[in-house]
C-alpha positions as CSV (number, residue, x, y, z in Angstrom):
1,M,-194.0,-29.2,-38.9
2,Q,-193.2,-32.8,-39.7
3,K,-191.2,-34.9,-37.2
4,V,-189.4,-38.1,-37.9
5,Y,-189.4,-40.5,-34.9
6,L,-186.5,-42.9,-35.2
7,A,-186.5,-46.1,-33.1
8,R,-183.6,-48.5,-33.0
9,H,-184.5,-52.1,-32.7
10,G,-184.4,-54.0,-29.4
11,Q,-181.5,-56.1,-28.2
12,T,-180.3,-59.3,-29.9
13,K,-177.8,-61.9,-28.9
14,W,-175.2,-60.3,-31.2
15,N,-175.8,-56.9,-29.6
16,Q,-174.9,-58.5,-26.3
17,T,-171.7,-60.0,-27.7
18,K,-171.0,-56.7,-29.6
19,Q,-170.9,-58.5,-33.0
20,H,-171.6,-56.3,-36.1
21,T,-174.9,-57.4,-37.5
22,S,-176.2,-56.2,-40.9
23,F,-177.7,-58.8,-43.2
24,T,-177.7,-61.7,-40.7
25,D,-181.4,-61.9,-39.7
26,I,-181.2,-62.3,-36.0
27,A,-184.3,-62.3,-33.8
28,L,-184.7,-60.2,-30.7
29,N,-183.7,-61.8,-27.4
30,E,-186.1,-61.7,-24.4
31,E,-184.6,-58.4,-23.3
32,G,-185.1,-56.9,-26.8
33,K,-188.8,-58.0,-26.8
34,Q,-189.3,-56.4,-23.4
35,Q,-187.7,-53.2,-24.7
36,A,-190.0,-53.1,-27.7
37,R,-193.1,-53.5,-25.4
38,L,-191.8,-50.6,-23.3
39,L,-191.3,-48.5,-26.4
40,K,-195.0,-49.1,-27.2
41,H,-195.9,-47.3,-24.0
42,R,-193.5,-44.4,-24.8
43,L,-195.2,-43.9,-28.2
44,E,-198.8,-44.2,-27.0
45,G,-200.9,-41.2,-27.9
46,T,-198.7,-40.0,-30.8
47,H,-200.3,-40.1,-34.2
48,F,-198.2,-41.1,-37.2
49,E,-199.0,-40.5,-40.8
50,K,-196.7,-43.3,-41.9
51,V,-194.7,-46.0,-40.2
52,F,-191.8,-47.7,-41.9
53,T,-189.5,-50.5,-40.8
54,S,-186.4,-52.3,-42.0
55,P,-187.6,-55.7,-43.2
56,L,-185.0,-57.4,-41.0
57,L,-186.5,-59.4,-38.2
58,R,-185.0,-57.5,-35.3
59,A,-186.5,-54.2,-36.6
60,S,-189.8,-55.5,-37.9
61,T,-190.4,-57.4,-34.6
62,T,-189.7,-54.3,-32.6
63,C,-192.2,-52.5,-34.8
64,E,-194.9,-55.1,-34.2
65,L,-194.3,-55.4,-30.4
66,A,-194.4,-51.6,-30.2
67,G,-197.9,-51.8,-31.6
68,F,-197.4,-50.8,-35.3
69,Q,-197.7,-52.3,-38.7
70,G,-194.8,-50.8,-40.6
71,E,-194.2,-50.7,-44.3
72,P,-191.0,-52.6,-44.9
73,L,-188.3,-50.6,-46.8
74,D,-184.9,-52.0,-47.8
75,E,-183.6,-48.4,-47.5
76,L,-183.8,-48.8,-43.7
77,K,-181.6,-51.9,-43.5
78,E,-178.4,-51.8,-41.5
79,W,-175.2,-50.8,-43.0
80,N,-173.8,-53.8,-44.9
81,Y,-170.7,-54.9,-43.0
82,G,-169.5,-57.2,-45.7
83,D,-166.5,-59.2,-44.5
84,Y,-166.9,-57.8,-41.0
85,E,-170.3,-59.4,-40.5
86,G,-170.3,-61.1,-37.1
87,K,-167.0,-59.6,-36.1
88,T,-166.5,-57.4,-33.1
89,T,-164.8,-54.0,-33.3
90,N,-161.9,-55.3,-31.2
91,E,-161.4,-58.2,-33.7
92,I,-161.4,-55.7,-36.6
93,K,-159.0,-53.3,-34.8
94,K,-156.4,-56.0,-34.6
95,S,-155.7,-55.3,-38.3
96,I,-156.9,-51.7,-38.5
97,P,-156.3,-50.0,-35.1
98,D,-158.3,-46.9,-35.9
99,W,-161.2,-48.6,-37.7
100,T,-164.8,-47.4,-37.6
101,V,-167.4,-48.1,-40.2
102,F,-167.8,-44.4,-40.6
103,T,-164.2,-43.8,-41.5
104,H,-163.1,-47.1,-43.2
105,G,-166.3,-48.7,-44.4
106,A,-166.3,-52.5,-44.7
107,P,-164.6,-54.7,-47.4
108,N,-167.2,-56.3,-49.6
109,G,-169.9,-54.3,-47.8
110,E,-171.3,-50.8,-48.3
111,S,-169.3,-47.6,-48.7
112,I,-170.1,-44.4,-47.0
113,E,-171.3,-43.1,-50.4
114,Q,-173.8,-46.0,-50.8
115,V,-175.2,-45.5,-47.3
116,T,-175.5,-41.7,-48.0
117,T,-177.4,-42.5,-51.2
118,R,-179.8,-44.8,-49.3
119,A,-180.4,-42.1,-46.6
120,Y,-181.3,-39.5,-49.2
121,K,-183.4,-41.9,-51.2
122,F,-185.4,-42.4,-48.0
123,F,-185.8,-38.7,-47.5
124,S,-187.1,-38.3,-51.0
125,M,-189.7,-41.0,-50.3
126,I,-191.1,-39.1,-47.3
127,E,-191.0,-35.7,-49.1
128,G,-194.5,-34.4,-49.3
129,L,-195.7,-36.1,-46.2
130,T,-196.7,-33.6,-43.6
131,G,-197.5,-35.6,-40.5
132,N,-195.3,-37.4,-38.0
133,I,-193.4,-40.4,-39.4
134,L,-192.1,-43.4,-37.4
135,L,-189.1,-45.5,-38.5
136,F,-187.7,-48.7,-37.0
137,S,-184.2,-49.2,-38.1
138,H,-180.6,-50.1,-37.0
139,G,-177.7,-48.4,-35.1
140,H,-175.1,-47.4,-37.7
141,F,-177.5,-46.7,-40.5
142,S,-179.7,-44.6,-38.3
143,R,-176.7,-42.6,-37.1
144,A,-175.8,-41.9,-40.8
145,L,-179.4,-41.0,-41.4
146,I,-179.4,-38.5,-38.6
147,A,-176.2,-36.9,-40.0
148,C,-177.8,-36.6,-43.4
149,W,-180.9,-35.1,-41.9
150,L,-178.7,-32.3,-40.5
151,Q,-177.2,-31.9,-44.0
152,L,-173.8,-33.2,-42.8
153,S,-171.8,-36.0,-44.3
154,A,-173.0,-39.4,-43.2
155,R,-169.5,-39.8,-41.8
156,E,-170.5,-37.5,-39.0
157,G,-172.8,-40.2,-37.7
158,R,-169.8,-41.3,-35.7
159,F,-170.6,-38.4,-33.3
160,F,-174.0,-39.9,-32.3
161,I,-174.8,-43.0,-30.3
162,L,-178.0,-45.0,-30.4
163,S,-178.7,-47.7,-27.8
164,N,-181.0,-50.6,-28.4
165,A,-184.7,-49.6,-28.4
166,S,-183.7,-45.9,-28.2
167,L,-186.0,-43.2,-29.5
168,S,-184.8,-40.1,-31.4
169,I,-186.8,-37.3,-32.9
170,L,-185.8,-35.3,-36.0
171,G,-187.6,-32.1,-36.6
172,Y,-187.3,-28.5,-37.7
173,E,-186.7,-25.1,-36.2
174,R,-187.6,-22.3,-38.6
175,K,-187.2,-24.7,-41.6
176,N,-183.7,-25.8,-40.3
177,P,-183.4,-29.5,-39.7
178,V,-182.6,-30.3,-36.0
179,I,-182.4,-33.1,-33.5
180,E,-185.2,-32.7,-31.0
181,L,-184.4,-35.8,-29.0
182,L,-181.5,-38.2,-29.3
183,N,-181.0,-41.7,-27.9
184,D,-183.8,-41.5,-25.3
185,T,-183.9,-44.8,-23.3
186,S,-185.4,-43.3,-20.1
187,Y,-188.7,-45.3,-20.6
188,L,-186.7,-48.6,-20.5
189,K,-185.9,-48.1,-16.8
190,G,-189.5,-47.9,-15.6
């Protein structure tokens, strides 16, 4: 059965400083580039019917350094943080103490409903493909995507964590969607 391999992009300067990054097109830092090269070794020997990437530089560069030419899809862009772009969670929590993007969204950004629509639009795009698929995307959107894969609300993405350059695998057990691997970064240590 089909498996969807989901790779989060490598580290950027804003990841280091914990700033929310959606539409700001930030490049990978040196650590992020090294992470992408290690991801290449992790994925060696796995055949993919299709490879897709967010068109944003941090994801598309991760894709390239991992040895793939991905088809850019806007559907795989990061959650639009709107007014919270460039802000840290601690800065946001000064005015909304229990804030998460999964529970409160972002003013002048995307709502949970809009992110859910994007996730399901992507699933409809891969419907009919039978081989393994590889995606290069972003943290919050990918967490929402995983929740939608499991037929949960995208809000439930708050229960998952995805580190920079992590690999997750979505698959099936007896036609039921499952997570086969989540947030694997073991290959980054060696």
